[in-house]
Every structure is written in structure tokens, then in C-alpha cells.
TILUM-586221 format. One line per field, with one value per residue (C-alpha): residue number from 1; residue in three letters; x, y, z. Coordinates in nm, 2 decimals. Each point is the difference from the previous one (the first is absolute). Example, Ala and Ser with C-alpha at 12.3 -4.5 7.8 and 13.67 -1.06 7.14 Angstrom:
// TILUM-586221
resi: 1; 2
resn: ala; ser
px: 1.23; 0.14
py: -0.45; 0.34
pz: 0.78; -0.07
END
This chain:
// TILUM-586221
resi: 1; 2; 3; 4; 5; 6; 7; 8; 9; 10; 11; 12; 13; 14; 15; 16; 17; 18; 19; 20; 21; 22; 23; 24; 25; 26; 27; 28; 29; 30; 31; 32; 33; 34; 35; 36; 37; 38; 39; 40; 41; 42; 43; 44; 45; 46; 47; 48; 49; 50; 51; 52; 53; 54; 55; 56; 57; 58; 59; 60; 61; 62; 63; 64; 65; 66; 67; 68; 69; 70; 71; 72; 73; 74; 75; 76; 77; 78; 79; 80; 81; 82; 83; 84; 85; 86; 87; 88; 89; 90; 91; 92; 93; 94; 95; 96; 97; 98; 99; 100; 101
resn: met; ser; thr; ser; glu; ala; pro; val; met; thr; gln; ala; ala; ile; arg; lys; leu; val; ala; asp; ser; val; thr; thr; ala; leu; glu; ala; gln; ala; ala; asn; met; ala; asn; thr; asp; asn; thr; thr; arg; pro; arg; glu; ala; pro; val; ala; arg; gln; cys; ser; tyr; lys; glu; phe; met; ser; cys; gln; pro; ile; asn; phe; lys; gly; thr; glu; gly; ala; ile; gly; leu; ile; arg; trp; phe; glu; arg; thr; lys; ser; val; phe; ser; arg; ser; asn; cys; thr; lys; asp; cys; lys; val; lys; phe; ala; thr; val; leu
px: -5.11; 0.08; 0.31; 0.10; 0.03; 0.35; 0.05; 0.07; 0.34; 0.05; 0.24; 0.23; 0.02; 0.07; 0.27; 0.16; -0.02; 0.16; 0.28; 0.07; 0.01; 0.22; 0.24; 0.01; 0.06; 0.28; 0.17; -0.02; 0.14; 0.29; 0.08; -0.01; 0.24; 0.23; 0.01; 0.08; 0.36; 0.15; 0.38; 0.06; -0.02; -0.05; -0.36; -0.13; -0.27; -0.30; -0.07; -0.34; -0.17; -0.28; -0.29; -0.30; -0.36; -0.06; 0.27; -0.14; -0.36; 0.13; 0.08; -0.38; -0.05; -0.34; -0.22; -0.11; -0.33; -0.02; -0.31; 0.18; 0.05; 0.31; 0.07; -0.03; 0.24; 0.26; -0.03; 0.04; 0.32; 0.14; -0.08; 0.14; 0.32; 0.04; -0.06; 0.26; 0.25; -0.06; -0.01; 0.34; -0.12; 0.16; -0.13; -0.16; -0.18; -0.13; -0.17; -0.13; -0.14; -0.15; -0.20; -0.19; -0.11
py: 2.36; 0.18; -0.11; 0.36; 0.07; -0.02; -0.15; 0.24; -0.03; 0.06; 0.28; -0.27; -0.19; 0.32; 0.10; -0.34; 0.00; 0.35; -0.09; -0.32; 0.18; 0.27; -0.25; -0.20; 0.30; 0.13; -0.34; -0.03; 0.35; -0.08; -0.32; 0.19; 0.26; -0.27; -0.17; 0.32; -0.02; 0.35; -0.03; 0.35; 0.18; -0.10; -0.03; 0.25; -0.10; 0.23; 0.18; -0.09; 0.28; -0.01; 0.17; 0.14; -0.11; 0.36; -0.04; -0.34; 0.14; 0.30; -0.26; -0.05; -0.38; -0.13; -0.17; -0.36; -0.10; -0.36; 0.05; 0.08; -0.35; -0.16; 0.26; 0.28; -0.19; -0.04; 0.37; 0.08; -0.22; 0.18; 0.35; -0.08; -0.14; 0.33; 0.20; -0.20; 0.07; 0.37; 0.03; -0.18; -0.13; -0.28; -0.36; 0.03; 0.33; -0.16; -0.28; 0.23; 0.26; -0.25; -0.17; 0.32; 0.08
pz: 1.49; -0.33; -0.18; -0.05; 0.37; 0.14; 0.34; 0.28; 0.17; 0.37; 0.11; 0.15; -0.33; -0.19; 0.25; -0.03; -0.38; -0.01; 0.25; -0.19; -0.33; 0.12; 0.16; -0.32; -0.22; 0.23; 0.00; -0.38; -0.03; 0.24; -0.19; -0.33; 0.13; 0.15; -0.34; -0.19; -0.12; 0.02; -0.05; -0.13; 0.33; 0.36; 0.11; 0.25; 0.23; -0.01; 0.32; 0.14; 0.19; 0.25; -0.19; 0.18; -0.06; -0.13; -0.26; -0.10; -0.03; -0.21; -0.28; -0.02; 0.06; -0.07; 0.27; -0.03; 0.18; -0.11; -0.21; -0.33; -0.11; -0.15; -0.26; 0.26; 0.22; -0.28; -0.08; 0.37; 0.01; -0.31; 0.13; 0.35; -0.15; -0.20; 0.32; 0.18; -0.28; 0.02; 0.38; 0.07; 0.33; 0.19; -0.01; 0.34; -0.09; -0.32; 0.18; 0.27; -0.24; -0.25; 0.28; 0.07; -0.35
END
């Protein structure tokens, strides 16, 4: 086996990795927002909306096949996080949509 070949990940492993990463990122964001001290005005909770898969796909997420290696996976995480930021989807939709990419 060549040392330049990246191991192939199964779809189940990729889905779990994505779901775990999305959950971790969302928890970190929630903790960060909870720790933000904003005493100048009352904090308004953002309204989460149910976005459609069509709206999510219009943000042009990239596909991950599991053959891109570690750098490709990191790029996929970064791009998917950016798409989530633009799409304003709920947490449930983010997990559901990321697992089909």
C-alpha cells in the first residue's frame, strides 16, 4: 500500500462524523452566545425557520464522497459550515441535509 493513498471511509462513518461535528459546533456556538455579556439592550432570540432542501442546495454545498482524504474532509466541513450560516436552517435540518451531501 502506498503511503500517499488515503484510507476510504464508509458512508456510515462519514455520516457519524458529520453529525458529531455539526452537534459539537452547534453546542459551542450556543455556549458562546450564552457567555456573551450584552447589558446595553435586551437580547432577542433569533427566529429559526424550517428551510427546505431546495433552499439549502441553492447555497451550493459541496459533496463529500469519502475519497478526498483528510484535507478534503476539512474543506468540506468548512464549506458546509459556511452553507449552514447562509441558509439559516434549524438544527434538525442541518443534520438531515448534511448527511445526504
